[in-house]
C-alpha positions, -999 to +999 in steps of 0.1 A: -733+170+582-727+193+612-703+223+605-686+243+631-671+279+629-653+302+652-666+338+656-658+368+676-688+386+691-687+417+713-698+411+749-736+412+750-748+445+764-716+463+754-720+495+732-706+477+702-729+447+707-760+470+711-751+490+680-747+459+659-779+443+671-798+476+665-784+477+629-794+440+623-828+444+639-824+419+667-803+405+695-795+368+689-783+364+725-816+374+740-839+367+711-852+403+714-864+420+681-852+455+677-863+484+655-836+491+629-824+527+625-841+550+600-818+559+571-826+587+548-834+574+514-837+537+524-871+522+531-873+502+563-884+471+543-854+474+520-830+477+550-846+446+566-840+427+533-804+439+530-796+428+565-817+396+567-788+372+560-765+388+585-793+390+611-797+353+609-762+348+623-761+378+646-735+404+652-701+387+648-668+385+630-657+352+614-624+339+626-627+304+611-653+298+585-677+269+589-661+235+584-670+199+592-650+181+618-630+150+609-649+119+618-625+110+646-627+145+662-654+153+688-669+188+694-652+188+728-618+186+712-626+216+690-637+236+721-604+227+739-584+238+708-603+271+706-598+278+743-561+271+740-558+293+710-577+321+727-555+319+758-525+326+736-537+361+726-541+394+744-569+419+736-560+446+711-575+478+698-591+478+664-603+508+644-631+498+620-647+513+589-676+503+566-661+488+535-669+461+509-661+425+517-667+405+485-703+413+477-715+429+509-707+457+532-690+450+565-670+466+593-634+462+583-601+472+599-586+506+591-552+497+577-530+467+585-534+454+621-506+429+628-524+414+658-555+407+637-533+391+610-517+369+636-551+359+650-565+351+616-534+330+607-535+312+640-572+303+636-564+289+601-534+269+612-544+257+647-579+244+637-573+231+602-561+197+614-595+192+630-614+198+597-626+171+573-613+183+539-624+154+518-630+174+486-605+200+474-617+235+471-621+251+437-593+275+428-602+311+437-595+336+408-568+362+414-548+344+440-511+334+435-501+299+446-491+310+481-524+328+486-543+297+472-526+276+499-538+300+526-573+301+511-574+263+514-570+267+551-597+293+556-616+305+525-636+333+542-611+349+564-576+340+552-544+356+559-539+356+521-566+383+518-555+401+550-518+404+547-492+404+520-466+396+547-482+362+556-461+331+547-464+294+551-436+270+559-429+236+574-411+231+607-404+194+612-438+177+610-456+210+617-473+234+593-467+270+602-480+303+592-470+338+602-475+374+593-454+389+620-431+380+649-451+351+663-456+321+640-484+297+647-476+260+640-499+230+641-492+193+640-504+176+609-528+155+629-550+165+659-558+147+690-594+139+697 
């Protein structure tokens, strides 16, 4: 079964792109292998092993974790939805720090970033109607019922883990989520 995901990646050739590719040991856009930086106390082979899984996917940030499309939804419909979603947002500044994300190190936002919370929530809500969710997810330990509902929409990058301000509600036949001033709402079914 084919799965789709939505990722942010810096513009190839930009300083952030080059730094990430160098760290991972390769540029997935060009296919070029790169020499990873030397880090005092860490053998080059150990660093390559530690970054192997991330290098497979390239330098990116997950906006919507991999999911299968409903059988009646074509990839073109997903691309249209993502383009419409992207057009609704303006670029914003983001300060990053190295921090733990579950069991691995990642670049994470410094503090709460309302624009990022809104983007994460919007990806979860706007694209969920396209997903085939035949089997329910197993409950995730440590989440309250509201967070569990958000986790259902996007287990890897949910507003539940990003913002204590995020909330879910129904507006007519639409499911809505918001962590700030602009709620994102989605019809319960998606056009193909």
